[in-house]
C-alpha positions in Angstrom: -38.1 37.5 -24.4 -35.5 35.8 -26.6 -34.5 32.3 -25.8 -31.1 32.2 -24.3 -28.6 29.4 -24.6 -25.6 29.3 -22.3 -22.4 27.6 -23.3 -20.8 24.9 -21.3 -18.4 26.2 -18.6 -14.9 26.3 -19.9 -13.4 26.0 -16.4 -14.0 22.3 -16.0 -11.6 19.4 -15.8 -11.2 17.5 -19.1 -12.9 14.2 -18.8 -13.4 11.1 -21.1 -16.3 8.8 -20.1 -16.5 10.8 -16.8 -12.9 9.9 -15.9 -10.3 12.6 -15.8 -7.7 12.4 -18.6 -4.8 12.3 -16.1 -6.3 9.3 -14.4 -6.7 7.4 -17.7 -3.2 8.2 -18.8 -1.7 7.2 -15.4 -3.6 4.0 -15.3 -2.8 3.1 -18.9 0.9 3.8 -18.6 1.3 1.7 -15.4 -0.9 -1.0 -16.8 1.2 -1.4 -19.9 4.6 -1.0 -18.2 4.0 -3.4 -15.4 1.8 -5.7 -17.5 4.6 -6.2 -20.0 7.2 -6.9 -17.4 5.3 -8.8 -14.6 2.2 -10.1 -16.2 -1.5 -9.2 -16.7 -2.6 -9.5 -13.1 0.2 -7.4 -11.7 -0.4 -4.9 -14.5 -4.1 -4.6 -13.6 -3.1 -3.9 -9.9 -0.5 -1.4 -11.0 -3.1 0.2 -13.4 -5.4 0.9 -10.4 -2.6 2.5 -8.5 -1.6 4.5 -11.6 -5.3 5.5 -12.0 -5.4 6.9 -8.5 -2.0 8.7 -8.8 -3.1 10.1 -12.2 -6.4 11.3 -10.7 -4.7 13.1 -7.9 -2.1 14.7 -10.3 -4.8 15.7 -12.7 -6.9 17.3 -9.9 -3.8 19.1 -8.5 -3.0 20.4 -12.0 -6.6 21.6 -12.5 -6.7 23.4 -9.2 -3.4 25.2 -10.1 -1.3 23.7 -7.3 1.3 22.2 -9.7 1.5 25.4 -11.8 1.9 27.5 -8.6 4.8 25.3 -7.3 6.5 25.3 -10.7 6.2 29.1 -10.9 7.4 29.8 -7.4 10.1 27.2 -6.9 11.4 26.5 -10.4 15.1 27.3 -10.7 16.2 29.8 -13.3 12.7 31.4 -13.6 14.2 34.4 -15.3 15.3 32.2 -18.2 12.4 29.7 -18.5 9.3 31.5 -17.3 9.4 35.3 -17.4 12.1 37.9 -17.7 10.3 40.3 -15.3 9.6 38.0 -12.3 10.8 39.4 -9.0 13.2 37.4 -6.8 11.7 34.7 -4.6 12.0 36.7 -1.4 10.0 39.5 -3.0 7.3 37.2 -4.4 6.6 35.8 -0.9 5.8 39.3 0.3 3.2 40.0 -2.4 
C-alpha cells in the first residue's frame, strides 16, 4: 500500500504563534492608539481589551456570522453584493 500524505485542513482559522490574526491586529491597534495618547500602561491595558475584541471578531468572521449579517442586512444588496438576490422577505422564507 502506498504511503499517503494528507494536506493540512484549509478550513482553519489563520493563526500566528497560535493566536488568531484578528486578535493580534485588534490588540496591536489599541495598544498603539491608546499607548501614544495616554501612555504605555494604559496602552497595555487597552491592548488586552483590543486582543479580546479582536479574538471575538475573528472567531465570528471565521464561523460566518459576520458574513451572514452583511449578506442579509446590508442595504442596497442589489448594487453591492449580487444582482440576483431576492428581496429580504423572500430570503427569510428560504
